[in-house]
N, C-alpha and C positions, 0 to 999 in steps of 0.2 A: 096777700100781705092787709091787714087792720090796723089803721092806725086810729085815735081816738085825742081832740083836743080837750086843752081845760076848759071847754065853752059845752063841750058832752056834744061836737059834731066829729061826724062820723066819716073817714075816708076810704077805698079800697084799691088794691093796686096788684096788679102782677106781673111775672115777668115768663116767657118762653125759653131763657136762656139761664137759668138759673142764677139770673143778677139780683141777688135782693135790692141793690141801691136801686136800681131803675124801677123796681115792684114800691119799696118804700118813696122813692120822689112821688112816681104814681099816685099815691096815697096820699098823701101830704098835698098835690094839688087839689085832688078831690074834697079833701077835706077844708079847704081855704088856706090854706098854710103857705102854699107855693104860688105866685101872681101867672107865672110860666107856664102851660100846658106840654110836657115832658116830652119829645118826638123817641119813638123807638124804631127801627126798623124790624120789614115783617121777617119772621123767622119761619113758621110753619102753617101758615093761613088758618089759625083758630078765629072762631067767630067771634071773639075778645078782642085778638088782636085787628083783624079786618076793622071790626067798629072802629077800634080806638083810631089805626092809622088815617081812616076815612073821616077821623073828628068828631065820630059819633061816641056818646056813652055807653060801655058796653051792656050787654042785657044779662048780668049776671046768671039768671036762670039758665041760659043757654048752656051752662054746665053745671049737670045732676050733682056731681059732687059738693057742689060749691055750700049746697043745703046743709050737707052732713058736715060742714067744719066746724070742730072745737075751737074755738079762737081763744088765744093766749089770754094772759091776763092784761085787763087794762090799767093796773096801775105800774106803770114802766115811764121811767124820767130819769133826767141828769140831777144829778144832787150836788153838793159842797159837804165835805166832811172835813173832821181835825184830825191831824195827826197828832202820836203822842207828843212830840214837841214843838204844836202848836200851827203849824202851817195849814193851809187849806189845800186839800186836792177834789178833783171831778172825779165823778164814779156815774156808772150805769146800773138804776137800783129798779128791779121788777118784783113785785110781788107785795100783797098789803099787810102780810100779816104770818104768823108761825115762826120755825127756828129760820136760823139765817145760814147763809154760804156763800164765801165770797170765793168769784170764780177771777180766775188768773189766764189774763191772756198769752195765746200765743205770741211768736216774734213778730205776728205782723202788725198786731197796734189793737185798740177796741174799734173792733170793724164788726158789720152786722152778722159774720158767723158766732161771733165770741155773745154776741145782746142774745142773739139765741138760744145759746145754751142756759145764758140768764134767764130767757124768758121760758123755756122746757122746765127747770126748775121753779119759775113761780108757779107755771100748771101743776106742778106736782105739789105744791103747798108749803112752797119757803118763800123766804123774802133772799133773792141772789143781786148780789154787789158788786159789779167790774168795777177796780181800780182803774183809771186813764193814767198808768204807769209812764205812757209816752207826751204825757201832758198835750195831748188833742192829735197828735201824729198818728198816721196809719198808713199802709202801703200793701200791695199787692206784688212788688217786686220783691226776691231773694235777695238781691246784694244790697236795697237800701234797709228790709228788714232786718240783715246783719247789723249794719251801721247804729241802728236803731235799738237793737238789744246791747251792742258793743258798747256804747255811752248810758247804758243804763247804769247805775251803782243797784248792785243785788242786795247788798245789805241794808243800803236806805229802804229801797223797796219794801224786803220784808220786815224790816221792824221797824218802821214809818209809814210807809202807805197800806201794806195790807194789815198788819195791827190795827193801824187805826180804823182801818174799815170792818175789821174785828169789835172794836171798840165801839165805834159807830151802832151794827147793828144790836148789840147786846144792850146799848145806851136808851135804844129808840123800840126795846119790846121783843126783843129774840132774847129768849132765854138763853137758848144754845148755838151754838155759832160752828160752822165748819171751814174748811178752808178745801178747793179743789184748784186745778190748772194743767192746762196741756201744755207739751213741750217747753219751753222754755218756763209757761207757769209751772209745768212740774215739778222744775228744778225749784222756783220759788217756793213753791209749797211744801216741797222737804225744807227750807230755808226756815220756811213760817213755822213747820211742826219745832226748830229749835229755838227759834227768836219770839212766837207768839203764845207765852202761855197761857192765855186765854183761851184758843181755838180748843175746840173739844172734839175733833175727829178731823181728818184730814185723806183728802183720796188723790192720788197724784198718778197723771198721763203721761207716757213715755216722755219723762225728763229726769235728769239728776244734776247736782250742782258739783263742783271737785270736790270727791270724796273728802278732802282735808279740810272742809269747810262744815263739814256734818258732825256737830256734836251729840253724838246719840243718848248720851247720859242726860239731856234737857231735855229730850222727849219725851212729852209724858201721854199724849193724846193719843188713841188707836189710829193706825195709818192701813189705808187701801193704796195698793199700786197695781195698775195697768204696764204693762211693758212687751214691744214687739219683739220676737227673735231675729227679725230681719233690720232690725233697724241699723242705720248708717252713721246719723249725729248721737245718738245714745246707743252703745254699743250693748249687746245684753250681758254681754262680760263682765262690765264692770256693776252692772244690777245685782250677778252674784255677788260680788265684794263687798256693794253699799247694805244686802243680807245680810252677811256674817258680822257687819258690823253693827247693824241694828240688832241683830242676835244676842250678841256678847253684852247688850248694855238693856236686855230683856226689855225691849221696844215690843210691844204689841202692834206687830204688823201682819197684814196677808198679801202677798205680790202675785198677781198671775198674770203668764207668757202667754202671748197670742204667737201664729203663725201669720205674721204681717208685719209690713213695713212704717216707717215711720208715719205719726198723722192720720192711723186708721180711724178715727172715731170722728175724723173731721171731713165734713160731707161737700166741702169746696175743695178737698186735696186736691185731686185729678185735675182743677183746673189750673193752678199752678204750673203743669208740666215738667214735673220735676222728678227725676227717678227714682229719687229717695223717698217720693210719697205717694202715699197709695189708700184711696179710703176703701173698708172693707164693712160692707153693713152688716155682716154675720158679727165679728168681731167685735165691732159697736153695739151692736142691739145688746150681745152678751155682756159687755162691759159695764153699759149703763144699767144694767138690769144689777150688776151685784153692785154697782154704785149706789143703787136708789134702795137695795136692801141693808143696805152698809152704813147709810145715813140715816135712815128710818128707824135704825135699831140705837143708832148713836147719839141722835138728836132730837128723836120725837118723844 
């Protein structure tokens, strides 16, 4: 991982356990943003790891692939923007110019994984904004995530936080703005398609709200959807019902089904050790390509 300070100081970090938080803390320390050197427990004996545990700075060149890394965009920061009702909301913004995409978190909160999605979109030429729907809270525990999600006002999140994010991107340089979200964020993406008229396109990832809240007659922007046939939290049969509702309202939509479990595009899903979740790299790659093609068609 790389971080860049406002003074243009660069810091690098790594983790042998796919722990993005650990890597971020290390990079922040090496850039001078943290006073205490992070401690890690040795895992596989890699030279970087051995040097760090011994108190020495790693020789990054000991890993040949390091030189081949295409670093993600440097223009990423936390911002504050206004909702339509005038209240302020924080969000993670990645990317300097181009069309905008509002990225909506899973039920875990605004964590490093969803920031990574925004960074990936920024690397593809978009300005990606992730609203902080939980107001600074995030978790790795399913029970706490459920508690946070239950406490979220979905109507307010879609009609205010997400709409405000779309309006912010449009007022600061993005001519067109899309919305995409995962799991809980997928449900909110559909609600945004209904309640955010400024959105130019939406991409839904394995999530939907109660269908009685979907007024399909208000959906004017094209929609792409990715759903898992073995999804327990969001059963595929309900997707069939959603399709019928959208088709009856002549919505421009395209849904794809994948032989996968819930959260198949989340590379950290298996770490949660929940039976209902499973990362599927092949399905994730195909869905991402379809997403990039869709956004390029409707936003660029």
